[in-house]
C-alpha positions in Angstrom: 0.0 0.0 0.1 2.9 2.4 0.7 4.1 1.7 -2.8 0.7 2.3 -4.3 0.4 5.7 -2.5 3.9 6.8 -3.6 2.9 5.8 -7.2 -0.3 7.9 -6.9 1.5 10.9 -5.7 4.3 10.6 -8.2 1.9 10.1 -11.2 -0.3 13.1 -10.1 2.6 15.5 -9.5 4.3 14.5 -12.7 1.3 14.8 -15.0 0.2 18.1 -13.5 3.7 19.6 -13.6 3.9 20.4 -9.9 7.2 18.5 -9.7 9.3 16.5 -12.1 8.4 12.8 -12.2 10.6 11.4 -9.5 11.2 8.1 -11.3 14.8 9.0 -12.2 16.2 8.3 -8.7 14.5 4.9 -8.7 16.2 4.0 -11.9 19.4 5.7 -11.0 19.7 3.6 -7.9 19.9 0.6 -10.1 22.3 2.0 -12.7 25.2 3.3 -10.8 28.3 3.6 -12.7 32.0 4.4 -11.9 34.8 5.3 -14.1 37.3 3.0 -12.3 37.8 -0.4 -13.9 36.1 -3.3 -12.1 37.9 -5.0 -9.2 37.5 -8.6 -10.3 38.9 -9.9 -7.0 36.3 -8.1 -5.0 33.6 -9.3 -7.5 34.7 -12.9 -7.1 34.6 -12.6 -3.3 31.1 -11.0 -3.6 29.8 -13.5 -6.0 31.0 -16.4 -3.9 29.1 -15.0 -0.9 26.0 -14.2 -2.9 25.5 -17.6 -4.4 24.9 -19.5 -1.2 22.5 -16.8 0.0 20.3 -17.7 -3.0 20.1 -21.3 -2.0 18.7 -20.3 1.4 15.0 -20.8 1.7 14.6 -18.4 4.7 16.2 -15.3 3.1 13.9 -12.4 3.3 12.6 -10.3 0.4 14.4 -7.2 1.6 17.7 -9.0 1.7 17.0 -10.3 -1.8 16.3 -6.7 -3.0 19.4 -5.4 -1.4 21.5 -8.1 -2.9 20.0 -7.4 -6.3 20.9 -3.7 -6.0 24.6 -4.7 -5.4 24.5 -7.1 -8.4 23.0 -4.4 -10.7 25.8 -2.0 -9.7 28.4 -4.7 -10.5 26.7 -5.4 -13.8 26.6 -1.8 -14.9 30.4 -1.7 -14.2 31.0 -4.7 -16.4 28.8 -3.4 -19.1 30.9 -0.2 -19.3 34.1 -2.3 -19.3 32.9 -4.3 -22.3 33.5 -1.2 -24.4 37.1 -0.7 -23.3 39.7 -0.3 -26.1 36.9 -0.6 -28.7 38.4 2.1 -30.9 41.9 0.5 -30.7 40.6 -3.0 -31.3 38.7 -1.7 -34.5 42.0 -0.1 -35.8 43.9 -3.3 -35.3 41.3 -5.3 -37.1 41.4 -3.0 -40.0 45.2 -3.2 -40.1 45.0 -7.0 -40.1 42.5 -7.0 -42.8 44.8 -4.8 -44.9 47.4 -7.5 -44.8 45.0 -9.8 -46.6 43.9 -13.3 -45.6 46.2 -15.6 -43.9 47.7 -18.3 -46.1 45.9 -21.7 -46.1 46.9 -25.3 -46.8 50.6 -24.9 -45.8 51.2 -22.0 -48.0 53.8 -19.5 -46.9 53.8 -15.7 -47.0 56.8 -13.2 -46.9 58.6 -13.0 -43.5 57.9 -9.3 -43.0 54.1 -9.8 -43.6 54.1 -12.8 -41.4 55.9 -11.0 -38.6 53.7 -8.0 -38.9 50.6 -10.2 -38.7 51.9 -11.9 -35.6 52.6 -8.6 -33.8 49.1 -7.2 -34.7 47.4 -10.4 -33.6 49.3 -10.4 -30.2 48.3 -6.8 -29.7 44.6 -7.6 -30.5 44.6 -10.5 -28.1 46.0 -8.3 -25.4 43.5 -5.6 -26.0 40.5 -8.0 -26.2 41.4 -9.8 -22.9 39.9 -7.1 -20.6 36.8 -7.0 -22.7 36.3 -10.9 -22.6 36.9 -10.8 -18.9 34.3 -8.1 -18.5 31.9 -10.0 -20.7 32.2 -13.1 -18.6 31.6 -11.3 -15.4 28.7 -9.4 -16.9 27.0 -12.7 -17.9 27.6 -14.0 -14.4 26.1 -11.0 -12.7 23.1 -11.1 -15.1 22.5 -14.7 -14.4 22.5 -14.1 -10.6 20.0 -11.1 -11.1 17.8 -13.3 -13.2 17.7 -16.0 -10.4 16.8 -13.4 -7.8 14.0 -12.1 -10.0 12.7 -15.6 -10.5 12.7 -16.1 -6.7 10.9 -12.8 -6.0 8.2 -13.6 -8.6 7.7 -17.0 -7.1 7.3 -15.6 -3.7 5.0 -12.9 -4.8 2.8 -15.4 -6.7 2.6 -17.7 -3.6 1.8 -14.6 -1.4 -1.3 -13.7 -3.6 -2.5 -17.3 -3.9 -2.2 -18.1 -0.1 -5.4 -18.8 1.6 -5.7 -16.6 4.7 -8.2 -16.1 7.5 -11.8 -15.8 6.3 -13.1 -12.2 7.2 -16.6 -13.4 7.5 -15.8 -15.6 10.5 -17.3 -13.9 13.5 -14.4 -15.2 15.6 -12.0 -12.8 14.0 -14.2 -9.8 14.5 -13.7 -9.7 18.3 -9.8 -9.8 17.7 -10.0 -7.0 15.1 -12.1 -4.8 17.4 -9.7 -5.5 20.3 -6.6 -4.6 18.1 -8.2 -1.5 16.8 -9.2 -0.3 20.2 -5.7 -1.1 21.5 -4.3 1.1 18.7 -6.5 4.0 19.6 -5.4 3.5 23.2 -1.8 3.5 22.2 -2.1 6.7 20.3 -3.8 8.3 23.3 -1.2 7.0 25.8 1.7 8.1 23.6 0.1 11.5 23.3 -0.5 11.8 27.0 3.0 10.7 27.8 4.5 13.3 25.4 2.3 16.0 27.0 3.5 15.2 30.4 7.1 15.8 29.4 8.0 19.4 30.4 10.5 19.7 27.6 7.9 18.9 25.0 5.5 21.4 26.3 8.2 24.0 26.4 9.0 23.3 22.8 5.4 23.5 21.9 5.1 26.9 23.5 8.2 28.1 21.6 6.8 27.0 18.3 3.1 27.7 19.1 3.1 30.8 16.7 4.5 28.9 13.8 2.3 25.8 14.5 -0.9 27.9 15.0 -0.2 29.8 11.6 0.2 26.6 9.9 -2.9 25.2 11.4 -4.9 28.3 10.4 -3.7 28.4 6.8 -4.3 24.7 6.6 -7.9 25.0 7.8 -8.5 27.9 5.4 -7.2 25.9 2.5 -9.0 22.8 3.5 -12.3 24.6 4.1 -12.5 27.2 1.4 -9.6 26.5 -1.1 -11.6 24.1 -3.3 -14.7 26.4 -3.3 -12.5 29.3 -4.4 -11.0 27.5 -7.3 -14.4 26.1 -8.4 -15.8 29.6 -8.5 -12.8 30.9 -10.5 -13.0 27.9 -12.9 -16.7 28.6 -13.6 -15.9 32.3 -14.2 -13.3 31.5 -16.7 -15.4 28.8 -18.3 -18.4 31.1 -18.8 -16.4 34.1 -19.8 -17.1 35.3 -23.4 -13.4 36.4 -23.8 -10.4 34.4 -24.9 -12.4 31.5 -26.3 -9.2 29.8 -27.8 -7.6 29.9 -24.3 -10.7 28.8 -22.4 -10.3 25.1 -22.5 -6.6 25.1 -21.4 -7.1 27.9 -18.9 -10.0 26.1 -17.3 -7.9 22.9 -16.9 -4.9 24.8 -15.4 -7.1 26.8 -12.9 -9.1 23.7 -12.0 -5.9 22.0 -10.8 -6.1 24.4 -7.9 -9.0 22.3 -6.6 -6.4 19.6 -5.8 -3.4 21.8 -5.1 -4.9 24.0 -2.4 -6.5 21.2 -0.3 -3.3 19.1 -0.7 -1.1 21.9 0.5 -3.5 22.5 3.3 -3.2 18.9 4.5 0.6 19.1 4.2 0.7 22.1 6.4 -1.6 20.4 8.9 0.6 17.3 9.0 3.7 19.5 9.4 2.1 21.3 12.3 1.2 18.0 14.0 4.6 16.6 13.5 6.2 19.9 14.8 4.2 19.6 18.0 6.2 16.3 18.9 3.1 15.1 20.8 2.5 12.0 18.8 4.2 8.7 19.1 5.0 6.0 16.6 1.4 4.9 16.2 0.1 8.4 15.9 2.7 9.3 13.3 1.8 6.2 11.3 -1.6 7.7 10.9 -0.5 11.4 10.4 2.2 10.8 7.9 -0.4 9.0 5.7 -2.9 11.7 5.8 -1.4 13.5 2.7 -2.0 10.2 0.7 -5.5 10.0 1.9 -6.2 13.7 1.1 -4.6 13.5 -2.3 -6.5 10.4 -3.1 -9.8 12.0 -2.2 -9.4 15.5 -3.8 -7.9 14.1 -6.9 -10.7 11.7 -7.3 -13.3 14.5 -6.9 -11.3 16.8 -9.3 -11.0 13.9 -11.9 -14.8 12.9 -11.7 -15.8 16.6 -12.1 -13.6 16.9 -15.3 -15.1 13.6 -16.6 -18.6 14.2 -15.5 -19.3 17.9 -15.3 -22.2 19.2 -13.3 -23.1 21.7 -16.0 -25.5 20.2 -18.6 -24.0 22.6 -21.3 -20.7 20.8 -21.1 -19.9 17.6 -22.9 -18.8 14.8 -20.5 -16.9 11.7 -21.1 -20.1 9.6 -21.7 -23.5 10.6 -23.0 -25.2 10.6 -19.5 -28.0 12.8 -18.0 -27.3 15.2 -15.1 -28.5 12.7 -12.4 -26.3 9.9 -13.7 -23.3 12.3 -13.8 -23.9 13.2 -10.2 -24.0 9.5 -9.3 -20.7 8.9 -11.1 -19.0 11.8 -9.2 -20.2 10.4 -6.0 -19.0 7.0 -6.8 -15.6 8.3 -7.9 -15.1 10.4 -4.8 -16.0 7.5 -2.5 -13.5 5.2 -4.3 -10.8 7.9 -3.8 -11.7 8.1 -0.1 -11.8 4.3 0.3 -8.4 4.0 -1.2 -6.9 6.6 1.1 -8.4 4.9 4.1 -6.9 1.7 2.9 -3.5 3.3 2.8 -3.9 4.7 6.4 -5.1 1.4 7.8 -2.2 -0.4 6.0 0.4 1.9 7.7 -1.3 1.5 11.0 -1.3 -2.3 10.7 2.4 -2.4 9.9 3.3 -0.3 13.0 1.0 -2.1 15.4 1.9 -5.5 13.8 -1.7 -6.7 13.4 -2.4 -10.3 12.9 -3.5 -11.7 9.5 -7.1 -12.2 10.8 -7.2 -8.5 11.9 -5.9 -7.2 8.6 -8.5 -9.4 6.8 -11.4 -8.1 8.9 -10.3 -4.4 8.5 -9.7 -4.6 4.8 -12.6 -6.7 3.7 -15.3 -3.9 4.1 -13.2 -1.6 2.0 -12.9 -4.3 -0.7 -16.6 -5.1 -0.5 -17.8 -1.4 -1.0 -15.1 -0.7 -3.6 -16.2 -3.8 -5.5 -19.9 -2.7 -5.4 -18.9 0.7 -6.8 -16.8 -0.9 -9.5 -19.8 -3.0 -10.5 -22.0 -0.1 -10.7 -19.5 2.0 -12.7 -19.0 -0.9 -15.1 -22.7 -1.4 -15.7 -23.1 2.4 -16.5 -20.0 2.3 -18.8 -21.3 -0.8 -20.7 -24.9 0.6 -21.1 -23.7 4.0 -22.3 -21.3 2.4 -24.9 -23.6 -0.3 -26.2 -26.1 2.2 -27.7 -26.2 1.3 -31.4 -25.2 3.9 -33.9 -26.3 4.0 -37.6 -24.7 5.4 -40.6 -26.4 7.1 -43.6 -27.1 3.7 -45.0 -29.0 2.6 -42.0 -26.2 0.1 -41.0 -25.2 -0.3 -37.3 -21.7 0.9 -36.8 -19.3 1.3 -33.9 -16.1 3.1 -33.0 -12.9 2.1 -31.3 -13.6 4.2 -28.2 -17.0 2.5 -27.8 -15.5 -1.1 -28.0 -12.8 -0.2 -25.4 -15.5 1.3 -23.2 -17.4 -2.0 -23.4 -14.3 -4.0 -22.5 -13.4 -1.6 -19.7 -17.0 -1.9 -18.3 -16.8 -5.7 -18.4 -13.4 -5.6 -16.6 -14.9 -3.4 -13.9 -18.0 -5.6 -13.5 -15.7 -8.7 -13.2 -13.5 -7.0 -10.6 -16.4 -5.7 -8.7 -17.9 -9.2 -8.4 -14.7 -11.3 -8.2 -12.8 -9.2 -5.7 -15.3 -9.4 -2.8 -16.0 -13.1 -3.6 -12.4 -14.2 -3.3 -11.9 -12.0 -0.4 -14.8 -13.6 1.4 -13.3 -17.0 0.6 -10.0 -16.0 2.5 -7.8 -14.9 -0.5 -7.3 -11.5 1.0 -4.1 -10.5 -0.9 -5.6 -11.7 -4.3 -8.8 -9.7 -3.5 -6.8 -6.5 -2.7 -4.7 -7.0 -5.9 -7.8 -7.2 -8.0 -9.9 -4.4 -6.6 -7.4 -1.6 -5.6 -5.3 -1.8 -8.8 -8.5 -1.6 -10.8 -9.4 1.5 -8.8 -6.1 3.1 -9.6 -6.2 2.0 -13.3 -9.6 3.6 -14.0 -8.3 6.7 -12.3 -5.3 6.8 -14.5 -7.5 6.0 -17.6 -9.6 9.0 -16.7 -6.6 11.2 -16.3 -5.4 10.2 -19.7 -8.8 11.1 -21.2 -8.7 14.5 -19.6 -5.2 15.1 -20.7 -6.2 14.0 -24.3 -8.9 16.7 -24.2 -6.3 19.3 -22.9 -3.9 18.5 -25.7 -6.7 18.9 -28.2 -7.6 22.4 -26.8 -3.9 23.4 -26.8 -3.6 22.2 -30.4 -6.6 24.2 -31.4 -5.2 27.2 -29.6 -1.8 27.0 -31.4 -3.2 26.2 -34.9 -6.3 28.5 -34.7 -8.6 25.6 -35.6 -11.9 24.8 -34.0 -12.2 22.1 -31.3 -14.1 19.9 -33.8 -11.4 20.2 -36.4 -8.7 19.5 -33.8 -10.4 16.3 -32.8 -9.9 15.1 -36.3 -6.2 16.2 -36.5 -3.4 13.6 -36.3 -1.0 15.4 -34.0 -3.2 15.3 -30.8 -3.9 11.6 -31.5 -0.2 10.9 -31.7 0.5 12.9 -28.5 -2.2 10.9 -26.8 -0.8 7.7 -28.0 2.6 8.7 -26.6 1.0 9.5 -23.3 -0.5 6.0 -23.3 2.8 4.4 -24.0 4.5 6.4 -21.2 1.7 5.3 -18.8 2.3 1.6 -19.4 5.0 1.3 -16.6 2.6 2.9 -14.2 -0.1 0.4 -15.0 2.5 -2.3 -14.5 3.3 -1.0 -11.1 -0.4 -0.9 -10.2 -0.9 -4.5 -11.1 2.0 -5.9 -8.9 5.1 -5.3 -11.0 8.2 -4.4 -9.0 10.3 -1.3 -9.8 13.2 -3.8 -10.4 11.2 -5.5 -13.1 10.9 -2.2 -14.9 14.5 -1.3 -14.5 15.5 -4.8 -15.8 13.3 -4.3 -18.8 14.9 -0.8 -19.4 18.4 -2.4 -19.1 17.5 -5.0 -21.6 16.1 -2.5 -23.9 19.3 -0.4 -23.7 21.3 -3.5 -24.5 19.1 -4.1 -27.5 18.3 -7.3 -29.2 19.9 -9.4 -32.0 18.3 -9.9 -35.3 20.1 -11.9 -38.0 23.4 -11.1 -36.4 22.7 -7.4 -36.0 22.3 -5.9 -32.5 19.5 -3.3 -32.6 19.7 -0.9 -29.5 18.1 2.5 -28.8 21.4 4.1 -29.7 21.6 2.4 -33.0 18.0 3.2 -33.8 18.3 6.8 -32.8 21.5 7.1 -34.9 19.7 5.6 -37.9 16.6 7.7 -37.5 18.5 11.0 -37.0 20.9 10.4 -39.9 18.2 9.3 -42.3 15.9 12.3 -41.2 18.8 14.6 -42.0 19.4 13.0 -45.4 15.7 13.0 -46.2 15.4 16.7 -45.2 18.5 17.5 -47.4 16.9 15.7 -50.4 13.6 17.5 -50.0 15.4 20.9 -49.7 17.4 20.2 -52.9 14.2 19.2 -54.7 12.6 22.5 -53.6 15.5 24.6 -54.7 15.6 22.9 -58.1 11.9 23.1 -58.5 11.6 26.8 -57.6 15.0 28.4 -58.6 17.0 26.3 -61.0 14.8 24.3 -63.3 12.4 27.1 -64.3 15.5 28.9 -65.7 16.3 26.0 -68.0 14.8 25.0 -71.3 13.4 21.7 -70.0 9.7 21.1 -70.3 7.4 20.1 -67.4 8.0 16.4 -68.0 11.8 16.8 -67.9 11.7 18.8 -64.7 9.5 16.1 -63.1 11.9 13.3 -64.2 14.9 15.1 -62.7 13.1 15.9 -59.4 11.8 12.3 -59.1 15.3 10.8 -59.9 16.9 13.1 -57.3 14.3 12.0 -54.8 14.9 8.3 -55.3 18.7 8.7 -55.3 18.6 10.9 -52.2 16.4 8.6 -50.2 18.6 5.6 -51.1 21.8 7.4 -50.1 20.2 8.7 -46.9 19.3 5.1 -46.0 22.7 3.8 -46.9 24.6 6.5 -45.0 22.2 6.0 -42.0 22.9 2.3 -42.0 26.6 2.8 -42.1 26.5 5.5 -39.4 24.6 3.2 -37.1 27.1 0.5 -37.5 24.8 -2.0 -39.0 26.6 -4.7 -40.9 24.5 -5.6 -43.9 26.6 -8.6 -44.8 25.0 -10.7 -42.1 21.7 -10.1 -43.9 22.9 -11.6 -47.1 21.1 -15.0 -46.5 17.9 -13.2 -45.5 18.1 -10.9 -48.5 18.6 -14.0 -50.7 15.5 -15.6 -49.4 13.5 -12.5 -49.7 14.7 -12.1 -53.4 13.0 -15.5 -54.1 9.8 -14.2 -52.6 10.1 -11.0 -54.6 10.7 -12.9 -57.7 7.6 -14.9 -57.4 5.1 -13.0 -55.2 6.0 -9.4 -56.0 7.0 -9.7 -59.7 4.2 -7.4 -60.8 5.2 -4.7 -58.3 8.8 -4.9 -59.3 7.8 -4.8 -62.9 5.8 -1.7 -62.3 8.6 -0.1 -60.3 11.2 -0.8 -63.1 8.7 0.4 -65.7 8.3 3.6 -63.7 12.0 4.3 -63.7 12.0 3.6 -67.5 9.3 6.2 -68.0 11.1 8.7 -66.0 14.3 8.1 -68.0 13.1 7.6 -71.6 10.1 10.0 -71.1 7.8 8.5 -73.7 5.1 10.3 -71.7 5.4 13.2 -69.2 3.1 15.0 -66.9 0.6 17.1 -68.9 0.6 14.8 -71.9 -2.8 13.8 -73.6 -2.5 10.1 -74.0 -4.7 7.1 -74.8 -4.1 3.8 -73.3 -6.2 0.7 -72.7 -9.4 2.5 -73.9 -8.8 5.5 -71.6 -8.0 9.0 -72.8 -6.9 11.9 -70.7 -4.1 14.0 -69.3 -1.1 12.6 -67.4 -1.2 14.1 -63.9 1.4 12.0 -61.9 4.0 9.4 -62.6 4.9 7.6 -59.4 6.9 4.5 -58.6 4.2 1.9 -59.2 1.5 3.6 -61.4 0.5 6.6 -63.4 -2.5 8.7 -62.8 -4.6 10.0 -65.7 -7.2 12.6 -65.4 -9.9 11.9 -68.0 -12.1 14.5 -69.7 -14.9 13.3 -67.2 -12.7 14.7 -64.4 -12.1 11.2 -63.1 -8.8 9.7 -62.2 -7.7 6.4 -63.8 -4.7 4.6 -62.3 -2.7 2.8 -65.0 0.1 0.4 -63.9 3.4 1.6 -65.3 4.1 -1.8 -67.0 1.0 -1.2 -69.3 2.5 2.1 -70.4 5.9 0.4 -71.2 4.7 -2.9 -72.8 1.3 -1.7 -74.2 0.3 0.5 -77.1 0.0 4.2 -76.1 -1.2 7.2 -78.1 0.5 10.4 -77.1 -1.4 13.3 -78.7 0.9 16.0 -77.3 4.4 14.5 -77.3 6.9 17.1 -78.3 4.3 19.7 -79.5 0.6 20.4 -79.5 0.0 20.3 -83.3 -2.6 17.8 -84.3 -5.1 17.1 -87.2 -9.0 17.3 -87.1 -11.2 15.4 -89.5 -14.8 16.7 -90.1 -17.1 14.6 -92.3 -20.3 15.8 -94.1 -22.6 14.4 -96.8 -24.6 16.3 -99.4 -27.4 15.2 -101.6 -26.9 13.6 -105.0 -27.0 16.2 -107.7 -25.1 18.8 -105.7 -22.2 20.8 -107.3 -19.2 19.0 -105.8 -16.7 21.7 -106.6 -18.9 24.2 -105.0 -19.2 22.1 -101.9 -15.4 21.7 -101.9 -15.0 25.4 -102.1 -17.3 26.1 -99.3 -15.8 23.6 -97.0 -12.3 25.1 -97.7 -13.5 28.5 -96.8 -14.9 27.2 -93.6 -11.7 25.4 -92.6 -9.5 28.5 -93.5 -11.7 30.8 -91.5 -11.2 29.0 -88.2 -8.5 30.7 -86.1 -6.9 27.5 -84.8 -6.4 26.0 -88.2 -2.8 26.2 -89.5 -2.2 27.5 -93.1 1.0 25.6 -93.5 0.2 23.0 -94.6 -3.2 24.3 -95.7 -6.4 22.4 -94.9 -7.4 19.8 -97.5 -10.9 18.9 -98.7 -11.5 15.3 -99.9 -14.4 13.8 -101.9 -14.4 10.6 -100.0 -17.0 8.4 -101.6 -20.5 7.9 -103.2 -22.5 6.9 -100.3 -25.8 5.0 -100.2 -27.6 8.3 -99.4 -25.2 11.1 -100.0 -21.9 12.3 -101.5 -19.4 12.2 -98.7 -16.8 14.9 -98.1 -14.2 15.3 -95.4 -12.2 18.3 -94.0 -8.7 17.5 -92.9 -6.9 20.3 -91.1 -3.9 20.9 -89.0 -4.6 22.5 -85.6 -2.2 24.7 -83.7 -3.4 23.2 -80.4 -4.8 19.6 -80.6 -6.3 20.1 -77.1 -9.2 22.1 -78.7 -10.0 19.4 -81.4 -13.5 18.8 -80.1 -14.2 22.5 -80.0 -12.9 23.0 -83.5 -15.0 20.0 -84.7 -18.1 21.5 -83.2 -17.4 25.0 -84.7 -16.9 23.6 -88.2 -20.2 21.6 -87.9 -22.1 24.8 -87.0 -20.4 26.7 -89.8 -21.2 23.9 -92.4 -24.9 23.8 -91.4 -25.2 27.6 -91.6 -23.4 27.9 -95.0 -25.2 24.9 -96.6 -28.5 26.5 -95.6 -27.5 29.8 -97.1 -26.3 28.2 -100.3 -29.2 25.9 -100.7 -27.2 22.7 -100.4 -29.1 19.9 -99.0 -27.7 17.5 -96.3 -29.6 14.4 -96.9 -30.8 11.8 -94.4 -31.7 8.1 -94.8 -35.2 7.4 -96.3 -36.8 4.0 -96.7 -40.0 2.8 -98.5 -41.9 0.1 -96.6 -44.0 -2.4 -98.6 -46.7 -4.5 -96.9 -47.9 -7.8 -98.1 -51.6 -8.5 -97.9 -52.7 -5.1 -96.7 -56.2 -6.4 -96.6 -55.3 -8.3 -93.5 -54.7 -5.1 -91.7 -58.0 -3.7 -92.8 -59.8 -6.8 -91.6 -58.0 -6.5 -88.3 -59.4 -3.1 -87.8 -63.0 -4.2 -88.5 -63.0 -7.7 -87.0 -60.0 -8.9 -84.9 -61.4 -12.5 -84.5 -61.2 -13.1 -88.1 -57.6 -11.9 -88.1 -56.8 -14.5 -85.6 -58.4 -17.2 -87.9 -56.5 -15.9 -90.8 -53.3 -15.9 -88.9 -53.7 -19.5 -87.8 -54.6 -20.7 -91.3 -51.9 -18.5 -93.1 -48.7 -18.2 -91.2 -47.5 -15.5 -93.7 -50.0 -13.0 -92.4 -48.6 -10.6 -89.6 -49.7 -10.9 -86.1 -51.9 -8.2 -84.7 -49.5 -7.5 -81.9 -46.8 -6.6 -84.5 -48.7 -3.6 -85.8 
């Protein structure tokens, strides 16, 4: 319980910014390093004494923890010694490699080369000896640490699975009441004894002014501090000014609802301790009052932020005002119960209560906390299982809703399971199930509040509305980072030891080996920083070329795009290569893996590779370029983008067609605007038989020559194409200055032809047909007597059916 109280204080102060998160000393205690080389004689003596202790079954957990701290200190020294002479060893290896491979199969080499090789190898062995010794000691210390961790985890597991006294047994109630009454009596007797000491009363009189002032300020802060900050919070929240700063300002001011009462209780505790009137039992209660106060006021503040009492404010869940008030009450009670648990735990340690008394005192707290968790879980599940529908009427759900349902189910399970297993006598397991769940939902609520604050801060910095900020990526990423940083705290809540986390951090710093390559945070950070620098330089060079250099050249748009794309590919490749080299990653060890991947690429990714290579060919050969009007695979439009895998074509319907690059390289492509915009238009027209063909030719020539987009060199041509079934067919063929306007020119010429032919009296014929009917008398009979028509139809199949009229 002391550890959980410390964690609660640390998390709250760290997240609110009142103090830096004091986790660094915890980790620093397990990562002490010295510059002096390890004393292997002292290490051997220490390890020889440590190993027998691990075989003792009666060794206590504090002794194991202390032994582990010493082993971690030794291991950190050996880890540092493993890097000794690293630079000199690297130089020697390069010198040996420069001499070439050693002769094999009895072959000899020149004496001077052989002598030099021997000298270098001797120096290498001498320099590697300390590192090998440090590596052996490091592995020895690491193994002992792992053995201690295994022993501690086994003992912790047995402790939680141990069946203890049953708290529902009335026999234990009398003993618990007697112990509690004795504790109160001890506190009073210690107070009375201290009061009867003249020196204590004299000290109290001397410090009375300071103590009285502390008590007065504490009472004011405890009695009115929260009300003052609530009033200020509501004023800022309802203020019509500074709307962008309102969300962040309300959050910062609302923290005073926790800070002022907490400092008030700290002053009160300081005053009580300064009086020197309380003994060990009294101090056990007094020193834990800040934890009780912080737990209670933080729970009240958090529930008010999650379930505001103002109906105009959006809460965490879609709840009515009455249910919100219920949730705030439950949250405050949970905070109070946890604080009381901390105080009782400290008192039980000082008074050395029996297991039966501890079980009787803690079970009511577990029972009430479990009932509240059950209620919270039920409300959470009910609020998140409301079905939502989209525009199509289909039921949909979101990730937050599903997580809410799962969290509600976990609360219900803990609320039922905790009291049940506690009533069965598994008191440690019940406490581990209920109280960590209380802390976990508090931390989850804090993360949700911080996510809202991050969104408000993002809206303030970007000038966006809160609704737009909710859809932005940056607040989501920051919130995800907060969740990742909170994972160690969740682990501590649920029974993980600080040493477990420090061991994970040590393993993380050492890295892991993949295909012969050691990946550590230093390697990853080096790779990421160097690659980011190379990527930024590449983009900067592309921007300079795009805006300042290439516009001054004679290259067209397609050529500029090809150069920029090529520089991008080469720059990213070089950035990755330099980053890999700078990080010290040896790619030769990945040769086998690369060979296996190449087989998979050859079979499974051949289309992607084909499109990638085709994209490079398109950028180098440039048969098409951005802005070209092309036709491919039945699609016609303008090339808008040539990427690594595909090319995007914007059709004349303003739709995008994605064409694989392989189709553009291996297929038939028509490029209307390759090199220039000149193109030819063909306009056909038919005139009636008997028309003057030369006159028609002259009119069509005038129409073609009058259009402003028709080029005169070469001049437009008029062709008498054929004697059609219904007309004499002519065709205009003209070269246009800009083929992009071919449809407009075609339409303009058709309008001009219709107008001129009407003025000149030239007929544009249309198809006419003469229809002959056999036995027309059958149609007349159908009109007068349909029954006879049916008889005729049955007797003479050649007659048409009435339904075919």
